N, C-alpha and C positions, 0 to 999 in steps of 0.2 A: 443489400451488399454486405453490410457488417455481419449479419447472421451467417451468410454463405462463407465469408472469409473466416469467421470464428469457427464454424463447423469444420471447414477444410483443415485449418491449422490444428484444431483439437483432435480430430479423427486421425490425421496423419501421425500426430504424436502418440496417440493411444494405440494405434495399430502396431507400432514398432515392437512393443513389449507386452501389450495387453490385448492380444487378439481375442475377439469375441465379446469384449465389453462394450456395450453400446453407450453412447452419450446419454447421461441422465439429467439430473436436475441442476439448474443454475442457482437455486435458492432452496434452503432447508430451514430447519428450526433455528431460531435466534438464540444467542448465548445468554447466560446469566453471569453476573459478576459479584464477587465478594471482595470487599475492599477495606483498607485501613490506612491511616495517615502516619507516615514516618518521615521525619526530616522534611516536612512540608511537601512530600511527594506522595501521591496516591498509588497504592499498590493493590494488586488483586490478581484474580485468575477467573477464567470463565470456561464454560464447556460448550463446544459446538457439536451438534448432532448432524454429522455429515452422512448423506445417503450413499448407497451403492451407486456406482457409475461416476459421472463427472459433475462436479459442482465448483462454483467460483466463490472465493472468499477474500477478505482482507484481514490483516492483523490489527486487532483493536488495542493492542498494548505496545509499548516501546521499552527500551532498556533505561536504566537509571541515568540521571545526569552525572557525569564524571566531573564536570566543572561548570560553574556559572559565573560570569563576570562581564566586564566591559572591555572593549578593544577599540583602538584606532583603526580606521579603514583606509586602505589604499586600493582603489578600483582600477584595474588594468584591462577591463574588457572581459575576456573569457575567464580570467581568474581574479580573485581579490585576495589581499593580504590583511589579516587581522593581527594587529600588534597588541600583545597582552603584557601589561606591566606587572611586576612583582609576582609572577606566577610562571614557573618553568614547566610548561606542558610536555616537554620531552620526557619528563619523569613518568608519563603515562604510556610511553612506548612510541611506536612509529605511527600510530593512529591510522593505519592503512584501511580500516573498515569502519570509519567514524564519520559523523556529520555534525554540523552546527545547526542550531535552531535559533533564528534571529527573533528577538523579542520586542524590539522597538523601532520597526521600520515602516510605520504608517500602514499603508494598504498591503505591504509585504510582510507584516508581522506574522510569524509562524513559518516563514520560508525556511526550508532546509537546504543545506549545501554540503556536498561531499568534501571531506578534508583530503587534499592531495599532497600535503607536506607539512611538516612541523620542524621548527629549528629553534635552538636557543640563541637569544640575542644578548646574553650577558646580564649581570646584575639580577639574576633570578627572573628574567623576563624571557618572552618567547614570541614567536610569530607562527600563525597558521595560514597556509595557502588553501583556499577553498574554491570550488568550481561554481561560479555564478554566471556561466555563459548565457543563460536565458534571461537574465535580469540585469537591468541597469540601476545600480545603487549610487550612481554619481550624486554627490551632494550630502551623503551621509558621512560625517566626519568620525563619528563614534557609533558603536552599536553595543547593546547588551545581548548576550547569547548564552545558550547552553550547549555543552558538548556531550554527545551520546555515542554509543556504539550502535551500529546498524543491527537490526534483527536479521537473522539468517534462517534458512530452513533447519539447520542443526539446532539453533537455540529455540526456535518456535515449536519444533516437533522433536524435542530431545528424547533420546532413547527409543526413537521410532514411533512413539505415540500410539502403539497398537497396530501399526500398518502391517498388512500381510507382506512378509519379507520378499523382496525382489519381484513384487507384483504391484502393490499399491504405489502410486506415484504422486509427486508434486511437479507441476509444470509452471515455469516462469517465462514471461514474455519480456524481451529486452527492448531498449530504446532503438536499437538498429533494426527492429522488426523480426529478429530471430527468436526461437524458443528452445528451451532445453527441458528434458524430463529428468527427475531425480528419484532414485529408489533407495530403500533402506534394506540393509542386510550385508552379507559377505559377498563382495563382487568376485572373489576368487573361487567360491564354492569349495573351500578347502579348510573350513573350520577356523578361519581368521575372525577377529572381532567385527561385529556389525558396525557399519558406518553409513552415512548418506553418501551416495556416489552418483556420478553422471551416467545416466542410462545409455548414452550414446557411446561412451568410451569405456565403461565399466572401471573407471578410475576415480579416485577422490578428486573433487572439484579443485581447480586451481584459481588463484585470484579471488575475486568477489562474485563469482557466478551464482552463489546461493543467497546473495544479499536481497532483502525485501525492503524497499524504501517505504517510508510512511505514505499510505494511501494507495500503494500498488497492489493490485489483485493477483491472485494465483489460482491455479486449478488443482483440485484433489480428485484423483481417479482411484476409486476404491472397489475392491471385489464385493464388499458387503457394507451395510450401514455401520458407522463407527462413531462412538462418543469420544471426543478428543478434548483433553484439558489443555487450554492455552494459558500460559502463565507460569512457565518453568524456565530454568536456565537463565535467569535474569530478565526475561521478557515479562515484567510484572508491573510496569509503570504506565501512567496515563499521560498522554500528550494533550495538554489543555488549550493549545493554541490552534488557529486554523492551519491547514496544510495545503501545500501546492505540489501537485503531482505532474512530473514531466510527461507529455504525451507526444507521440510521433505521428506524422502525417501518413495516411493510408495504411495504417497498421492496426492491429487489435490492441486497444488500450483498456485493460481491465482496471477499473477504478472503484474505490469504495471508501467510506468514512473510516477514520481512525477513531473509533468510538466503542469502548466496552459498554455492555448493557447491564441494566439493573432491574431486578424483580420481573422476570419474564415468565409468563406461562407458555412454555414452549409448545404445548400441544394445541392450544386454542387461541393464543393471543401473542404471536411473535411481534416484538417491537419493530416498528417501521419508521421510516422517515419519508417525507415527500421530496420530490425532485427540487421543489422550490427551497426547502430547508437545507438541501445539500450544499448550496452556495456556489455551484459551478456556472450559473447563468452568465456571470460577468466574464467568464473565460471563453465563452462560445462565440464564434463568428456567425453573425446572422445569416441564415439561409444556407450556410455551408457545413458547419459542424453539426453532429447529431449525437444524441444519447439514446441507447437502446436498453429496454427493460425486458426481462424474461419471466416466464411463468414459474410457479413454485410447485407444480404438480409432477415434475420429473420428466416432462416431455421436451424441455429446452425450446419451448415455443416462444417466439418473440411476441410479447403482448403489446408492445408499443415502441415506436421510434419517433423521436421528437426533435424538432429544430427550433431555433430561436427566431421568433417573429418580432422585429423591432417596431412594427407599425401598428400593432394592436392598439385600439383606442384607450385601453386601460393601462397601457405601458408594455414594455418588452416582456414577452412570456413565451413559454414552450407551447408548441402546437404540432399536431400531426395532420392538420388541414382536413380532417375527415368529419368533424362534428360541428356543433353549434359554436359560434364565437363566444357564447356565454360560458362555455366549458373551459376551465383552466386546466390544461393538461399537466401543468406543473404540480398539481395536487396528486398526481400519480404516486403511489407508494412503493417502496422497496424495503424488504426485510433488512434491518441493520445487521451488518456482518457479512452480507453477500455483496458481490461486485456487479457493476454495470459495465457496458461497453461504451466508451466515448470515442467517436470517430472524428478526426480533425483533418483539415486540409493543409495546415502548416504546423510545424513543431512549436511547442510552447508549454505553458504551465496552466493547469486547471486548478482553480481554488476550491477547497472543500472547507465547510464550516466545522467548528468544533461544537458538538452537541453535548458536551459534558460540562459540569460546573467548573468554574475557573479555580485553579490551584496554583500556587507559586512554586 
């Protein structure tokens, strides 16, 4: 079901502007990272070798932290207010495309929440309104947090990243189940400056349509193989905490680790992680939710679809119910940098481990 839904959605998007391009690989060579430490933040860049056709990826880097500190918490259900003393965050602007990363919330450490408002409360203090509709943080009187700007298509693939203009595309899947394609070039075909634009309207995106939240996957549909440097326009920092990705019931949820890679032999030894290492097992509903993995040979063949079996004698684990009970399907590997599909029956958050060394 997930594969059929994925193929239908992807091919519908591709046909609109890329007639004749077949779906290709969902996984390709893994990236390499070069990094240095500045202000206790790890910076770097890496290169992905994306194939011609369609492939799925996640962003392995985030933007720098604009602020880190403590805040009092007032939880009101769908939204929460973070009260920050001695720091006027309105000086950073409207924060309309920003999020907070919670650092000390127990099992919710690493949780990100979109900022929906910022205001000054006098005496150089301020308050942030954040969207925490899927999480109950009642009982947390104070939190430590980081404030970052969201990655966008424009920042992740600045200057077009070598895309074939008005042909190669990036596809995003939204929490309401909709999708949009974005192209790079001059949408007016009249010699205007090149921009990223909505392939459906041929207009510059409005609002936060090009936002890529941590752990969210996206599709690249390319005319030809392309080497793309990720780590420009401020997207050069490592998120070293776990990540929680919003997922929507009965929709295509492209999910992958927020994890830049180190010392990769792209040709013969792409770095991989196992499904067990990814950390999402605790977010799956037994026998209902599923994770699907795809081949790396360019055929977009589903190589496995797994559900959580809570009754296994060795403890809860992933299974496809097709083999011996001695086989742990959670040891199935995925190339880091590529996305999986996680199908869920209820809206929620899927946890993802951080597989990078801890940094402050």
